[in-house]
N, C-alpha and C positions, 0 to 999 in steps of 0.2 A: 782227688775229690774237691782240693783247693781249686788246680788246674779248670776244673769243668764251671766251677762258681764265677772263675774268673770269666772264663770264655762266656756264659750263660749273661754276666752283667753287660761285658763289651758288646752284646748282640742287643742286649734290651735297651741300652746306651743307644747304641747307634740307631735303630728303629724309630727311638723318640724322636731325635736330632732328625732324623730324614722324615718324619712326619710336621717336625716344628717349620724345616726349610720348606716345606710342602705350602702349608698356610700361609704363612708369609708371602714366600712367591706370588701363589694366585692372589693377595689383595694387592701387592707391589703391582700386578701385570692388569689385573683388572680394575685398577685405579686411573690407565691410561685410556679403558673403552668407555664411550658414551654410554648412560645407559638409555634404552629402549624407552621414549614415551609411552604413554598410555595409549596416547590419540596420535595417530600418524598423521603426518601432512603439517602446514603452518597457517595462520591466520592472515588473510591479507585484510588491511584496514580500508574502511570505507566500503568493504562488497559486502552483503548482504544475501545468506543462502537463501535460494527460492523456497525453502520452508518458512523462514522465516521472516517475508517481506511482507508488507502490506499490501493490500489492493487498492489501487488508486481509486478515489472518490470519483463522482460524475462531476461534469465541467461546470455545471451549477453553482458546484461549491467554490469554485475559484472563480468564477465569474462576479460573484458575489462582492469578492475583494480585486476585481480587476482595477488596472491602472492603464487608462487609455493613452497617456502620454509614453507610457513603457511599450505600449502596442506598436505606436508610432516609430520610435526607435527601432525596435523587432522589425516591421516592415520594411527598413532599409534595405534586411537582406535580401526582398521581393523587388525592389526597383528595376532590376536590370530586367526584367522579363516582363513586369505588371505596371501599369499604371491604376490608379483610385479616384481620378478627379473625374468631376461629372461630364461625359461628352467624349475622355480619351481613348486617345487610338488603342489597338490592340499592338501587342510586343510579341516578342515569342511567346507569352501567354495573355490570357483575354483582359482586358480590362475590369477590373475589380468593384466599381461602384455600385453600391445596391446588390451587392450578389445574396447575402444572407435574404433567406424568403424566396429568392427565381430558385427555376429547375437547374438540375445538373446539365451544363452545356447550352445556358441562354443567350449568349452574345451574340448576336447577328453577325453571321460573316465572317466567325472565329473558326478553325480544322481543328475542333476536338478529337480528341480520339474517341474512337466506341466505346472502348473500358467505361470512360468516363458518362458517355453520353444514355450508353444501355442501364443507368443506375436510375432507379424510379424515384421519383417524388423529391424534392426542393432541399437546397441548403437549410439548415436548422444549425443549431449552436451545438448540439450534440454531435454531428456527420462532419462537419465542420473541424470539431476538435479530433475525430477519426482522422481527416483526410491531412491537418496539418502536422498529425504525429508521425504518418507515415502514408503517404503519397499512394504506394506502391502495395502497400498492404488494404490499403481500402479500396482502390482499384485497380487491381492486376493487369499493368500492360497499358498503362497511362505514359503519356509523353511525358509528365512530369518529373524530373531529374533532380528535384530536391528531396534532400535526405529527411528533411522532418523535424519535428521539435520534439524532444522526449519531455521536457518538466511540463507537466498540467497548469503550471500558473501563467508561463508566457506563453503559451497557447492561449489561453483565456485572455491577457493583456492585448494580443494580438486579435483575437475573435472582436473584444470590447472596440478596439479601433477599426476594424472594416466595419463593424456594425454602426459604426458612430457616421460613416460616409454613406449617407443614401438609404439605409435600412431601418435605422432606428426601431428595431423589434424590441421590445421587453423581455428582460431575463428571466429565464426558466427560475421558479423558485427550488433554493436547494432542499432535499429529503428532510423531512422532520428526525430528529436525534430519536435514536431509540431508548424506549425507554429503560432505565438502569435496573434491571433484574437479574443479578449476577445469582448464579448456583450459591446455594447455602444461604442465602439470606430469608428463605421460608421461615416461620415461626415454629416454634419445637410442638410436640404434639400438646403437653403441657399447659403450653402460653395458647395455643388454640381452644383449649378446652376452657379453660380462663376468659377468654374473650368472649366464648359462647355464652357460659354463665353469667355474665356481666351484662350482655345484650341482651338474655330472655328476664332478668330480673329489672331490668330499667322498665321496661312496658309494663310490667306488674305492678311495681311502685307506681307508675304516673297514675293508673287505672284504678288504686283503693282509694283515693280521694274520691273519684268521681262516683262509686260503688257508694261511699257514706254520705254524699249529697243527695243521691237520687232515693235514699231512703227516705220515708214521710216520718215526720215528727210524731208521736202520740202525744 
């Protein structure tokens, strides 16, 4: 009987020791394994997701703060192909004096691409901004090899400089700011009822003296 108890005790002690070893070894080896993050991937600074990016405002907003001197500096990227002085010769690209307000492909003697001359209408501030942002997107098939200006303020500065060279068109008015009517700012029903009661009581109070004055004295 004692032998059986001894054997049972050793078996129980061995089972407890094995369980303890398993738990400790699991914690030890698990510590070397990195935890799986809740969100996979990593964030790159300076890059906004497409869902969170804000839409670009109309070019008129940026023209309101346009710097002609800054636009002249930006135009230095264009001088290899264009002149901008009045009566200047065409180069790889046409002379740009007075271009704003003129038709697409307006310079006599310059061999424009059909992709550009087929666009109806005149150059204005909005389509000039689209052209400067991406010539190939604005006029697919154009001969223009310039990659474009991605920053709207740079485009506005350059357009302001181009406009000052013989066009002098008035800038378009920026759109009026929208009224701040955020959701949840509407008055509660109780407040509306109180306001309606006050509005109704005010005319009644004003009419009372008038009625008193109209009554003849006896």
